[in-house]
BAFI-3210 file (N, C-alpha, C; in Angstrom, 3 decimals, decimal comma, padded with zeros to 6 digits):
// residues 324
n [1|2|3|4|5|6|7|8|9|10|11|12|13|14|15|16|17|18|19|20|21|22|23|24|25|26|27|28|29|30|31|32|33|34|35|36|37|38|39|40|41|42|43|44|45|46|47|48|49|50|51|52|53|54|55|56|57|58|59|60|61|62|63|64|65|66|67|68|69|70|71|72|73|74|75|76|77|78|79|80|81|82|83|84|85|86|87|88|89|90|91|92|93|94|95|96|97|98|99|100|101|102|103|104|105|106|107|108|109|110|111|112|113|114|115|116|117|118|119|120|121|122|123|124|125|126|127|128|129|130|131|132|133|134|135|136|137|138|139|140|141|142|143|144|145|146|147|148|149|150|151|152|153|154|155|156|157|158|159|160|161|162|163|164|165|166|167|168|169|170|171|172|173|174|175|176|177|178|179|180|181|182|183|184|185|186|187|188|189|190|191|192|193|194|195|196|197|198|199|200|201|202|203|204|205|206|207|208|209|210|211|212|213|214|215|216|217|218|219|220|221|222|223|224|225|226|227|228|229|230|231|232|233|234|235|236|237|238|239|240|241|242|243|244|245|246|247|248|249|250|251|252|253|254|255|256|257|258|259|260|261|262|263|264|265|266|267|268|269|270|271|272|273|274|275|276|277|278|279|280|281|282|283|284|285|286|287|288|289|290|291|292|293|294|295|296|297|298|299|300|301|302|303|304|305|306|307|308|309|310|311|312|313|314|315|316|317|318|319|320|321|322|323|324]
n.u [102,437|101,046|103,100|102,298|103,025|105,078|104,353|102,229|099,763|096,287|095,252|092,574|089,626|086,838|084,147|081,519|079,478|076,770|074,039|071,411|069,742|066,995|063,398|063,135|065,829|069,193|072,593|074,318|076,048|078,786|082,226|085,411|088,800|091,636|095,069|098,158|099,350|097,384|094,885|091,208|088,328|085,061|082,282|078,778|075,557|073,190|072,528|073,571|074,484|077,060|078,166|076,954|078,534|081,203|080,706|080,413|082,661|084,487|083,610|081,508|078,934|077,384|077,742|074,924|075,445|078,092|081,873|084,089|087,467|090,408|093,242|093,554|091,650|088,141|086,430|084,535|086,068|087,260|089,154|091,259|091,514|091,369|093,909|095,064|093,243|092,642|089,914|088,606|085,748|082,981|081,994|083,184|082,900|085,006|086,905|085,953|088,181|090,779|094,149|095,967|098,121|097,745|095,347|096,470|098,344|096,583|095,418|097,422|097,713|095,487|095,368|097,234|099,568|103,319|104,539|106,906|105,953|104,462|105,919|106,494|104,018|102,721|104,390|103,898|101,235|101,636|101,314|102,466|102,721|100,434|100,082|099,620|097,213|093,761|091,730|089,157|089,155|090,667|090,701|088,515|089,776|092,165|091,284|090,672|092,918|094,023|092,298|092,614|095,781|095,558|094,229|095,914|097,870|098,609|099,939|098,544|097,272|095,367|093,387|090,289|088,103|085,174|083,803|086,061|087,081|084,986|082,793|085,453|087,579|089,060|092,137|092,269|091,412|093,138|095,681|094,838|094,383|097,482|098,478|097,171|098,288|100,768|100,754|099,707|102,090|103,710|102,638|100,260|097,067|094,070|090,928|088,007|085,223|083,804|082,602|084,010|085,564|088,405|089,187|089,444|091,238|093,631|094,031|093,022|093,182|091,792|087,982|084,958|082,166|078,743|075,186|071,984|072,515|074,053|076,675|078,482|079,295|082,432|083,321|085,692|088,338|089,483|087,479|085,603|086,953|087,144|084,494|083,751|084,922|083,794|082,335|079,750|077,882|074,529|072,218|069,880|067,248|065,774|063,138|060,396|060,339|063,129|064,288|064,600|066,472|068,491|069,109|069,859|071,969|073,912|073,995|075,412|077,875|078,935|079,468|081,393|083,286|086,005|085,161|082,696|081,293|079,098|075,420|072,619|068,957|067,366|065,420|063,684|066,063|069,373|071,619|074,731|077,478|080,894|084,124|087,106|089,269|090,659|088,218|088,029|087,375|085,423|082,509|082,347|083,350|081,723|079,193|079,968|080,079|077,507|076,115|077,088|075,905|073,444|071,815|069,729|069,927|068,504|069,676|072,966|074,540|077,374|078,414|079,667|079,973|079,031|080,121|078,217|076,473|078,105|078,233|075,464|075,686|077,076|075,595|073,045|074,459|075,058|072,811|071,116|072,724|072,504|069,669|069,203]
n.v [075,985|072,924|069,887|068,637|068,384|066,752|064,170|063,771|063,899|064,885|068,471|068,787|066,940|065,500|063,668|061,798|063,895|065,465|067,705|069,358|071,882|073,215|072,345|071,698|071,470|070,114|069,416|066,406|063,709|064,585|064,566|064,865|066,299|068,456|068,534|069,936|072,832|072,812|073,867|073,594|074,297|075,177|074,919|075,515|075,550|078,026|078,386|075,981|075,092|075,888|077,884|077,192|074,919|075,519|077,285|074,788|073,795|075,879|075,385|077,030|075,852|073,033|069,502|067,153|064,578|062,434|063,143|065,793|066,688|068,602|068,741|066,308|066,847|067,529|070,144|071,289|071,222|073,855|075,049|073,367|073,366|076,156|077,236|075,801|076,945|079,689|081,968|083,651|085,542|086,155|088,581|091,561|094,178|096,535|098,480|102,025|104,791|103,649|102,868|100,926|099,982|099,555|098,341|095,851|095,180|095,101|092,654|090,639|090,332|089,572|086,997|085,410|085,558|085,996|089,262|090,080|089,176|091,246|092,956|090,993|090,300|092,871|093,524|091,482|091,636|093,680|096,519|098,242|100,762|102,195|101,714|104,044|104,817|104,865|102,021|101,782|103,478|102,331|100,488|098,248|095,726|096,196|095,884|093,618|092,113|093,034|091,524|088,855|088,443|088,979|086,855|084,539|085,271|083,865|081,795|079,503|076,248|075,528|077,852|079,241|080,545|082,440|083,145|084,683|086,918|088,597|091,188|092,775|094,960|093,782|094,343|094,573|092,002|090,378|090,951|090,203|087,335|086,780|086,855|084,859|082,727|082,836|082,074|079,389|078,237|078,327|076,283|076,379|075,352|075,648|076,302|077,075|078,762|079,307|081,504|082,254|081,930|082,345|082,236|079,564|079,074|080,216|079,077|076,700|073,048|071,011|070,284|070,448|070,285|071,153|070,727|071,199|070,551|068,238|066,292|066,467|063,604|062,929|065,311|066,761|069,156|069,236|068,878|070,663|073,021|072,928|072,919|075,091|076,716|076,810|078,676|080,433|081,541|083,558|084,444|086,219|086,072|089,181|089,253|086,729|085,378|085,482|083,477|080,733|080,793|081,994|080,141|077,894|079,154|079,122|076,317|075,536|077,096|075,376|073,270|073,631|073,629|075,197|078,430|077,678|075,021|073,680|073,503|074,830|075,096|078,039|080,368|082,696|082,391|081,091|079,226|079,535|077,082|077,494|076,922|075,785|078,147|081,413|084,227|086,815|088,395|087,096|087,362|089,748|088,757|086,823|087,902|089,835|087,712|086,754|089,252|089,632|087,053|088,193|088,114|089,268|090,369|090,848|090,586|090,041|087,950|087,439|084,344|083,023|080,331|080,216|079,191|078,061|077,258|075,397|073,371|072,595|071,660|069,381|067,844|067,566|065,978|063,906|062,565|061,121|058,810|057,940|057,621|055,216]
n.w [110,818|109,926|109,311|106,515|104,017|103,560|104,174|102,304|103,491|103,300|103,739|103,769|104,134|103,153|103,454|102,428|103,000|104,224|104,463|105,574|104,547|104,372|103,885|101,282|100,417|100,167|100,868|099,418|100,370|099,734|098,594|098,557|098,415|099,523|098,914|100,345|098,883|096,975|094,525|094,863|093,314|094,069|092,282|090,644|089,672|089,905|093,543|094,137|096,370|096,898|098,801|101,211|101,523|101,824|104,233|105,876|105,923|106,834|109,565|110,492|110,109|110,885|110,103|108,624|108,451|107,929|107,050|108,083|107,861|108,976|108,628|109,846|111,935|113,221|112,355|114,118|116,576|117,108|118,797|118,147|115,381|114,223|113,979|111,843|109,791|107,409|106,577|104,193|103,919|101,555|101,621|104,011|106,100|106,796|109,398|110,330|110,266|110,815|110,260|107,337|108,693|111,492|111,520|110,114|111,744|114,400|113,477|113,485|116,200|117,110|115,952|117,071|115,967|114,781|115,599|113,980|111,351|109,972|108,087|106,011|105,209|104,703|102,490|100,652|099,634|098,056|099,426|100,973|100,108|100,597|103,855|105,729|105,066|105,503|106,181|104,987|102,694|100,678|097,639|095,895|095,414|096,782|099,534|099,324|098,992|101,444|103,314|103,037|103,334|106,061|106,621|106,595|108,121|110,081|109,422|107,973|107,072|105,415|103,034|102,871|100,621|099,529|096,764|095,766|093,730|093,595|092,333|091,891|089,497|086,236|086,614|089,447|090,017|088,572|090,426|092,503|092,285|091,496|093,987|095,562|093,797|094,582|097,494|097,142|095,826|098,223|099,559|100,767|100,715|098,988|098,549|097,048|096,336|093,218|090,476|088,396|085,403|084,929|087,305|087,893|086,036|086,916|089,526|090,102|090,778|090,806|090,475|092,341|091,731|091,893|091,644|092,224|095,165|095,018|094,088|091,315|089,005|087,901|087,064|085,867|086,090|083,591|082,041|082,582|081,737|079,008|078,244|078,655|077,079|074,872|072,874|071,441|068,532|068,553|066,109|064,730|062,459|060,562|059,419|059,554|057,151|056,012|057,663|057,120|055,245|056,600|058,350|056,665|055,655|057,890|057,978|055,894|056,396|058,573|057,612|055,911|057,635|059,818|061,222|062,402|063,917|064,695|064,350|065,857|066,086|066,948|068,711|066,210|064,662|064,614|065,991|066,146|066,904|067,924|066,686|068,445|069,615|069,399|069,327|068,999|066,865|065,453|065,464|064,061|061,864|061,009|060,830|058,527|056,491|056,439|055,885|053,307|051,922|051,589|053,447|056,062|059,148|062,368|065,245|066,148|068,670|070,586|072,969|075,531|077,768|081,053|084,245|085,574|083,459|082,305|084,314|083,842|081,938|081,898|083,561|081,925|079,957|081,025|082,276|080,348|080,225|082,943|083,278|081,937]
ca.u [101,550|101,368|104,010|101,572|103,729|106,206|103,451|101,197|098,274|095,498|094,695|091,233|089,283|085,523|083,571|080,449|079,045|075,451|073,638|070,027|069,192|065,843|062,481|063,638|067,192|070,308|073,471|073,911|077,305|079,830|083,305|086,767|090,096|092,641|096,672|099,345|099,870|096,460|093,497|090,084|087,283|083,827|081,272|077,857|074,632|072,972|071,776|073,553|075,152|078,457|078,305|076,662|079,665|082,183|080,421|080,633|084,483|085,128|083,180|080,297|077,728|077,333|077,081|074,054|076,153|079,550|082,915|084,971|088,616|091,004|094,886|093,059|090,791|086,996|086,360|083,687|086,873|087,749|090,511|092,385|091,357|091,588|095,514|095,096|092,687|092,429|089,144|088,008|083,922|082,438|082,385|083,430|083,273|086,421|086,010|086,203|089,431|092,048|095,211|096,343|099,008|096,885|094,650|097,078|099,202|095,805|094,782|098,489|097,787|094,329|095,610|098,413|101,133|104,493|104,748|107,674|104,985|104,012|106,691|106,425|102,388|102,405|104,975|103,350|100,462|101,971|100,372|103,383|102,552|099,006|100,438|098,978|095,523|092,688|091,302|087,964|089,368|091,328|089,971|088,086|091,185|093,350|090,517|090,472|094,172|094,448|091,469|093,579|096,897|094,997|093,905|096,820|098,942|099,249|100,546|097,578|097,566|094,304|092,902|089,014|087,531|083,729|083,969|087,502|087,135|083,509|082,995|086,890|087,768|090,098|093,336|092,356|091,227|094,716|096,750|094,345|095,112|098,543|098,865|096,777|098,972|101,968|100,284|099,801|103,478|104,219|102,261|098,860|096,000|093,243|089,494|087,518|083,644|083,842|081,530|084,574|086,550|089,584|089,921|089,937|092,575|094,701|094,309|092,364|094,102|090,623|087,090|083,791|080,852|077,407|073,760|070,785|072,699|074,393|078,034|078,275|079,992|083,223|083,472|087,257|088,797|089,910|085,729|085,009|087,374|086,966|083,029|083,954|085,832|082,752|081,753|078,641|077,064|073,148|071,691|068,179|066,675|064,984|062,066|060,353|060,865|064,689|064,590|064,929|067,753|069,611|069,547|070,544|073,530|074,423|074,306|076,797|079,084|079,204|079,392|082,648|084,455|086,178|084,757|081,541|081,583|077,653|074,499|071,159|067,875|067,196|063,899|063,886|067,318|070,203|072,757|076,239|078,572|082,163|085,070|088,177|090,342|090,578|087,013|087,871|087,069|084,568|081,584|082,457|083,641|080,496|077,954|080,014|079,801|075,967|075,504|077,650|075,466|072,271|070,984|069,249|070,035|068,004|070,733|073,864|075,253|078,457|077,948|080,442|079,305|079,380|080,508|076,736|076,086|079,137|077,767|074,307|075,740|077,718|074,406|072,467|075,275|075,329|071,242|070,669|072,998|071,691|068,168|069,163]
ca.v [075,361|071,478|069,271|067,845|068,150|065,346|062,719|063,436|064,009|066,264|069,425|068,978|065,525|065,639|062,544|061,404|064,978|065,643|068,816|069,738|073,613|073,405|071,084|071,342|071,706|069,476|068,597|064,902|062,784|065,157|063,934|065,532|066,364|069,296|068,620|071,345|073,682|072,453|074,507|073,119|075,189|074,917|075,459|075,133|076,282|078,767|077,946|074,760|074,748|076,320|078,826|075,940|073,744|076,562|077,330|073,460|073,365|076,637|075,325|077,820|075,090|071,548|068,712|066,065|063,392|062,666|063,795|066,633|066,798|069,590|068,372|065,170|067,254|067,977|071,798|071,473|071,402|074,979|075,699|072,842|073,949|077,549|077,407|075,246|077,378|081,307|082,079|085,072|085,761|086,877|090,425|091,814|095,272|097,132|099,680|103,638|105,454|102,601|102,849|099,721|099,205|099,521|097,009|094,420|094,940|094,493|091,162|089,521|089,743|088,532|085,362|085,162|085,630|087,120|090,880|090,251|089,028|092,434|093,193|090,269|090,315|094,013|093,255|090,350|092,106|095,226|097,424|099,327|102,243|102,631|101,873|105,103|105,041|104,337|100,776|101,870|104,141|101,351|100,120|097,119|094,678|096,253|095,903|092,129|091,426|093,024|090,251|087,505|088,482|088,885|085,575|083,942|086,072|082,535|080,645|078,255|075,377|075,616|078,888|078,980|081,499|082,455|083,943|085,869|088,079|089,217|092,721|093,596|094,937|093,352|094,531|094,387|090,650|089,539|091,314|089,011|085,816|086,697|086,756|083,414|081,640|082,851|081,132|077,964|077,783|078,140|075,298|076,680|074,480|076,817|076,149|078,733|078,746|080,595|081,268|082,937|080,676|082,756|081,671|078,146|078,656|080,665|078,489|075,199|071,754|069,933|071,256|069,658|070,534|070,590|070,640|070,833|069,783|066,747|066,372|065,985|062,815|063,049|066,767|067,287|070,204|069,688|068,619|072,121|074,316|072,414|073,299|076,691|077,304|076,237|079,705|080,461|083,074|083,728|084,954|086,275|086,657|090,507|089,043|085,557|085,169|085,482|082,403|079,701|081,203|082,058|078,447|077,220|079,686|078,419|074,663|075,404|077,344|074,374|071,862|073,904|073,685|076,509|079,063|076,955|073,293|073,199|074,777|074,607|076,054|079,027|081,206|083,807|082,349|080,167|079,219|078,634|076,697|077,809|076,045|076,313|079,104|083,196|084,617|087,984|088,973|086,001|087,928|090,488|087,866|085,820|088,931|090,037|086,633|086,603|089,954|089,101|086,123|088,901|087,734|090,706|090,108|091,651|090,862|089,032|088,093|085,944|083,773|081,982|079,792|080,486|077,832|077,650|076,749|074,188|072,291|072,439|070,981|068,046|067,185|066,999|065,048|062,449|062,299|059,874|057,542|057,685|056,767|054,067]
ca.w [109,628|109,861|108,301|105,736|102,775|103,559|104,469|101,621|104,082|102,977|104,682|104,200|103,744|103,105|103,449|102,722|103,646|104,028|105,457|105,212|104,602|104,716|103,559|099,954|099,872|101,221|100,050|099,761|099,643|098,894|098,861|098,062|099,421|099,381|099,542|100,532|097,615|095,629|094,503|094,692|093,014|094,101|091,172|090,262|089,487|091,347|094,616|094,134|097,943|097,091|100,050|102,298|101,714|102,104|105,514|106,821|106,067|107,758|110,647|111,071|110,307|111,741|109,377|109,546|108,123|106,956|108,113|107,717|108,742|108,640|109,562|110,501|113,068|112,776|112,253|115,174|117,452|116,633|119,309|117,548|114,105|113,920|113,531|110,658|108,418|106,993|105,904|103,889|103,347|099,860|101,670|104,869|106,198|107,435|110,102|110,192|111,208|111,157|108,960|107,101|109,536|112,634|111,280|110,307|113,316|115,086|113,111|114,130|117,773|117,288|115,551|117,459|114,895|115,044|114,900|112,485|109,877|109,474|106,827|105,032|104,754|103,572|100,668|099,799|099,093|097,855|100,394|101,663|099,809|101,625|105,236|106,229|104,967|105,792|105,387|104,025|101,538|099,797|096,503|096,373|094,906|098,065|100,612|099,235|099,421|103,130|103,945|102,423|104,354|107,420|106,940|106,127|109,126|111,399|108,412|108,155|106,134|104,381|102,936|102,320|100,132|098,978|095,629|095,939|092,960|092,837|092,290|091,367|087,752|085,657|087,101|090,782|089,799|088,221|091,173|093,686|091,732|091,690|095,565|095,832|093,351|095,348|099,056|096,950|095,707|099,556|100,264|101,305|100,227|098,762|098,634|096,692|095,826|091,975|089,319|087,239|084,670|085,214|088,443|087,674|084,968|087,278|090,813|090,361|090,181|090,649|090,665|092,839|090,715|092,607|091,191|093,253|096,312|095,022|093,616|089,549|088,907|086,676|086,473|085,892|085,667|082,062|080,990|082,924|080,918|077,690|077,739|079,075|076,001|073,815|072,852|070,248|068,143|068,170|064,830|064,679|061,299|060,486|059,488|059,236|055,775|056,415|058,714|056,544|054,267|057,840|059,044|055,521|055,180|058,985|057,989|055,022|057,068|059,522|056,721|055,226|058,646|059,892|062,557|062,653|064,025|064,556|064,260|066,141|065,827|068,126|068,587|065,286|064,119|064,760|067,348|065,922|067,911|067,316|066,750|069,401|069,456|069,927|068,876|069,323|065,434|065,084|065,458|063,001|060,512|060,567|060,367|057,504|055,506|056,124|055,036|051,743|051,284|051,124|054,622|056,575|060,698|063,506|066,006|066,557|070,158|071,271|073,973|076,391|078,831|082,371|085,150|085,912|082,100|082,134|085,275|083,647|080,398|082,169|084,070|080,912|079,131|081,970|082,686|079,596|081,039|084,595|083,255|081,109]
c.u [102,128|102,205|103,252|102,175|104,259|105,440|102,362|099,480|097,613|095,144|093,421|090,556|087,798|084,984|082,284|079,416|077,626|075,133|072,310|069,864|067,746|064,959|062,917|064,832|068,196|071,246|073,483|075,419|078,292|081,073|084,555|088,007|090,873|094,088|097,035|099,529|098,780|095,652|092,377|088,987|086,232|082,845|080,160|076,840|074,060|071,879|071,749|074,298|076,462|078,759|078,245|077,738|080,796|081,970|080,708|081,844|084,932|084,763|082,170|079,109|078,359|076,990|076,007|074,445|077,311|080,261|083,934|086,378|089,762|092,731|094,424|091,892|089,373|086,805|085,582|084,706|087,746|088,854|091,555|092,746|091,840|092,874|095,743|094,522|092,797|091,064|088,505|086,395|083,954|082,427|082,357|083,866|084,735|085,932|086,854|087,447|090,370|092,605|095,399|097,272|098,704|096,009|095,293|097,723|098,082|095,350|096,009|098,255|096,401|094,468|096,767|099,670|102,223|104,445|105,397|107,061|104,674|104,433|106,473|104,874|102,231|103,097|104,351|102,251|100,115|101,388|101,261|103,107|101,272|099,241|099,452|097,551|094,740|091,868|090,282|088,116|090,391|090,120|089,474|089,059|091,961|092,655|090,570|091,982|094,593|093,777|092,337|094,797|096,940|094,857|094,875|098,210|099,663|099,504|099,486|097,971|096,346|093,647|091,544|088,491|086,368|084,176|084,935|087,346|086,065|083,487|084,403|086,726|088,955|091,533|093,791|092,144|092,560|095,816|096,222|094,928|096,415|099,129|098,155|097,758|100,493|101,855|100,346|101,182|104,027|103,662|100,799|097,731|095,093|091,838|088,857|085,960|083,828|082,483|082,399|085,409|088,138|090,305|090,043|091,186|093,701|095,004|093,905|093,140|092,617|089,141|085,858|082,790|079,291|076,377|072,831|071,541|073,743|075,943|078,023|079,563|080,751|083,124|084,997|087,525|089,204|088,499|085,274|085,549|087,093|085,512|083,193|084,533|084,785|081,815|080,608|078,045|075,201|072,983|070,416|068,193|065,966|063,474|061,882|060,433|062,292|065,221|065,027|066,520|068,627|070,160|070,377|071,799|074,313|075,323|075,475|078,066|079,627|079,960|081,183|083,808|084,981|085,886|083,364|081,531|080,238|076,679|073,339|070,204|067,672|066,092|064,377|065,039|068,061|071,416|074,023|077,225|080,147|083,273|086,212|089,469|089,727|089,207|086,914|087,364|086,025|083,290|081,311|082,496|082,614|079,201|078,422|080,024|078,178|075,397|075,923|076,850|073,726|071,572|070,861|069,233|069,178|069,137|071,407|074,637|075,982|078,079|078,910|080,108|079,905|079,790|079,153|076,373|076,860|078,684|076,385|074,583|076,310|076,600|073,550|073,118|075,045|073,777|070,875|071,189|072,679|070,615|068,297|069,233]
c.v [073,777|071,083|068,283|067,599|066,770|064,424|062,684|063,581|065,204|067,210|069,716|067,824|065,787|064,228|062,124|062,485|065,303|066,954|069,312|071,592|073,640|072,346|070,762|071,314|070,844|069,191|067,179|064,165|063,314|064,770|064,434|065,810|067,564|068,748|070,163|071,719|073,645|073,388|073,723|074,254|074,459|075,390|074,702|075,787|077,303|078,188|076,532|074,074|075,318|076,996|077,825|075,298|074,218|076,646|076,133|073,496|074,528|076,431|075,867|077,115|073,816|070,839|067,629|064,864|063,587|063,227|064,752|067,132|067,757|069,283|067,289|065,700|067,581|069,399|072,225|071,846|072,855|075,292|074,759|073,065|075,087|077,770|076,929|076,256|078,935|081,140|083,586|085,158|086,575|088,350|090,721|093,246|095,791|098,581|100,901|103,630|104,736|102,880|101,061|099,308|099,119|098,505|095,883|094,110|094,176|092,851|090,323|089,341|088,880|087,208|084,831|084,931|086,454|088,036|090,980|089,852|090,219|092,991|092,286|090,363|091,562|094,143|092,226|090,916|093,526|096,356|098,284|100,764|102,936|102,064|102,812|105,676|104,404|103,177|100,998|102,803|103,685|100,968|098,668|095,862|094,826|095,627|094,257|091,589|091,661|091,781|088,999|087,469|088,501|087,507|084,527|084,194|084,662|081,310|079,338|077,504|075,144|077,327|078,726|080,681|081,359|083,656|085,386|086,874|088,778|090,631|093,565|093,702|093,929|092,920|094,062|092,643|089,781|089,632|090,588|087,636|085,891|086,098|085,352|082,513|081,643|081,823|079,789|077,713|077,735|076,991|075,224|075,956|075,428|076,177|077,365|078,135|079,880|080,246|081,917|081,884|080,709|082,466|080,349|078,061|079,328|079,800|077,031|074,127|070,888|071,014|070,231|070,743|070,075|071,469|070,192|070,212|068,639|066,806|065,769|065,172|063,208|064,286|067,209|068,495|070,480|069,663|070,192|073,010|073,870|072,716|074,450|077,260|077,430|077,608|079,623|081,819|082,925|084,760|085,208|087,243|087,778|089,830|087,366|084,951|084,840|084,161|081,487|079,741|081,389|080,697|077,788|077,509|079,017|077,145|074,630|075,884|076,351|073,264|072,362|073,987|075,365|077,275|078,307|075,483|072,641|074,037|074,081|075,593|076,902|079,746|082,247|083,475|081,079|080,342|078,199|078,423|076,833|076,982|076,504|077,303|080,417|083,455|086,127|088,805|087,864|086,541|088,781|089,872|087,474|086,753|089,272|088,884|086,673|087,778|089,945|088,274|087,015|088,557|089,036|090,202|091,265|091,863|089,710|089,380|086,777|085,946|083,017|081,545|080,164|079,299|077,083|076,786|075,583|073,059|071,774|071,352|069,468|067,558|066,674|065,815|063,410|061,730|061,084|058,664|057,189|057,190|055,517|052,894]
c.w [109,732|108,992|107,540|104,425|102,544|103,533|103,240|102,292|103,834|103,795|105,245|103,180|103,990|102,883|103,465|103,117|103,221|105,021|104,929|105,362|105,211|104,049|102,032|099,221|101,077|100,432|100,548|099,439|098,972|099,442|098,044|099,176|098,867|099,876|099,658|099,209|096,409|095,536|094,063|094,557|093,323|093,075|091,177|090,039|090,571|092,282|094,710|095,667|097,740|098,549|101,349|102,717|102,213|103,819|106,494|106,902|107,031|109,104|111,205|110,760|110,365|110,712|109,677|109,432|107,525|107,857|107,237|108,641|108,037|109,333|110,204|111,902|112,607|113,226|113,645|116,404|117,333|117,367|118,697|115,979|113,575|113,540|112,151|109,372|108,880|106,645|105,402|103,283|101,848|100,332|103,444|105,147|107,013|108,462|109,694|110,868|111,538|109,981|108,449|107,934|110,608|112,355|110,964|111,299|114,370|115,125|113,384|115,584|117,878|116,838|116,104|116,474|115,400|114,707|113,978|111,130|109,228|108,076|105,586|104,633|103,634|102,028|100,187|099,269|098,574|098,129|100,887|101,536|100,756|102,832|106,177|105,948|105,378|105,322|104,448|103,101|100,742|098,651|096,945|096,397|096,170|099,177|100,533|099,571|101,068|103,962|103,794|103,039|105,826|107,787|106,837|107,072|109,812|110,761|108,758|106,919|105,213|104,221|102,102|101,776|099,547|097,996|095,779|094,967|092,959|093,113|091,992|089,719|087,601|086,560|088,248|090,828|089,255|089,634|092,631|093,319|091,836|093,394|095,804|095,530|094,257|096,942|098,348|096,523|097,120|100,346|100,740|100,342|099,958|098,236|098,183|096,122|094,718|091,057|088,065|086,491|084,807|086,153|088,893|087,135|085,865|088,816|090,948|089,880|090,107|090,982|091,350|092,332|091,286|091,924|092,209|094,523|096,116|094,021|092,144|089,549|087,690|086,017|086,912|085,649|084,141|081,290|081,297|081,904|079,600|077,170|077,995|077,691|074,763|073,327|071,462|069,824|068,124|067,151|064,689|063,384|061,375|060,047|059,290|057,988|055,439|057,287|058,255|055,724|055,480|058,068|057,532|055,383|056,345|058,812|056,926|055,619|058,176|058,835|055,995|056,353|059,013|061,329|063,217|063,008|064,099|064,550|064,839|065,934|067,010|067,809|067,563|064,712|064,524|065,442|066,507|066,684|067,354|067,826|067,893|069,117|069,980|068,989|068,883|067,923|064,591|064,567|064,216|061,669|059,988|060,083|059,099|056,361|055,780|055,581|053,282|051,319|051,132|052,245|055,751|058,326|061,180|064,399|065,896|067,907|070,372|072,692|074,432|077,566|079,963|083,138|085,465|084,689|081,851|082,910|084,606|082,502|080,701|082,580|082,665|079,917|080,256|082,409|081,643|080,191|082,212|084,363|082,464|081,853]
res [m|a|d|t|r|s|t|g|t|p|v|l|s|v|s|r|l|d|h|r|v|g|p|g|f|a|l|r|s|v|e|f|s|v|h|p|g|e|g|v|a|i|i|g|t|n|g|a|g|k|t|t|l|i|r|l|v|a|g|l|l|r|p|d|g|g|e|i|r|i|c|g|t|p|p|r|r|w|g|q|v|s|r|h|i|g|y|v|q|q|s|k|d|l|p|d|g|v|t|v|e|t|y|l|r|h|q|l|k|l|r|r|a|s|p|g|r|y|g|e|l|i|a|l|a|d|l|e|q|y|r|d|r|y|v|r|s|l|s|g|g|s|q|r|k|l|h|v|i|c|a|v|a|h|r|p|d|l|l|i|l|d|e|p|t|t|g|l|d|p|t|a|r|e|t|l|l|e|l|l|r|s|l|k|k|d|g|v|g|v|l|f|a|s|h|h|r|d|e|l|v|a|l|a|d|s|v|v|a|l|h|r|g|r|q|v|e|d|a|s|l|e|a|v|t|r|w|g|e|r|s|s|l|i|l|e|a|f|t|e|a|d|l|g|r|l|r|s|w|a|e|r|e|a|a|a|g|g|l|v|r|a|v|h|t|a|e|n|g|a|k|l|d|l|s|d|g|d|h|r|g|t|l|a|e|l|v|s|r|a|h|a|a|g|l|a|l|r|s|a|a|y|f|q|p|t|l|a|d|v|v|r|s|l|v|d|q|a|e|p|e|d|n|a]
***
């Protein structure tokens, strides 16, 4: 691992990065950096270029313009930068008929890592009890942890992950996030593409937000998490005759303060933006209040914005100023 922590030198710097994917899409003027022990999340709307950016940083694609440097070296010089990075793809098949111990020891040889790292790594991922199990028989979470410890076997400065917890159940997701947090504490810079808010809360120190191939300005981690907390309820009136009464009742709820901070017109009903806080009982509470007021509801749904929704909101908020 390079001595970047003491100098403050970023393990990754991306400057004015351009890359054309096809006639209708390109990444344009992307800029950010990752420092030792820092987590940077790439978020965005669907098709915004998250995986393309990950592949560019990993050296699997060559940019059309701008510059990428890993510990000061362009990633196309693979012989020089491979020792600095670990890369975990979104999905990667494991071989049949190979045990965890055999696979990990083989990966140590491939990555020219010390054989003595075996015990440290298998303990780090809490996989000791599975050392004699075939790798293909492991749960999805355990397979993902195995990929991660293989990626950091050679002590890289930068760990790159594409959607690290996709497909994992909540328990497996949390154990993997704990593993990644421990790597950050050891000084590893972590760059990851994500569409899960809990990954940002657990790992991110900053975000790179993409929309249609362009970086969203002023998309701070604080702004993203704040927007991500803005949950809402969508209530649908049972009949068209009930629609006006439902919207009037919702306006009174907002005016009174408390659970509802704003109301918007929705098709066949109303969208109630909720105040900050824990909303585990809010749906039941507001539906109960509506029934007590004599309102007939056809449906009620709780909605929490995804990261893609948050990015769209930030873009929509910025566009009036951009067009002024």
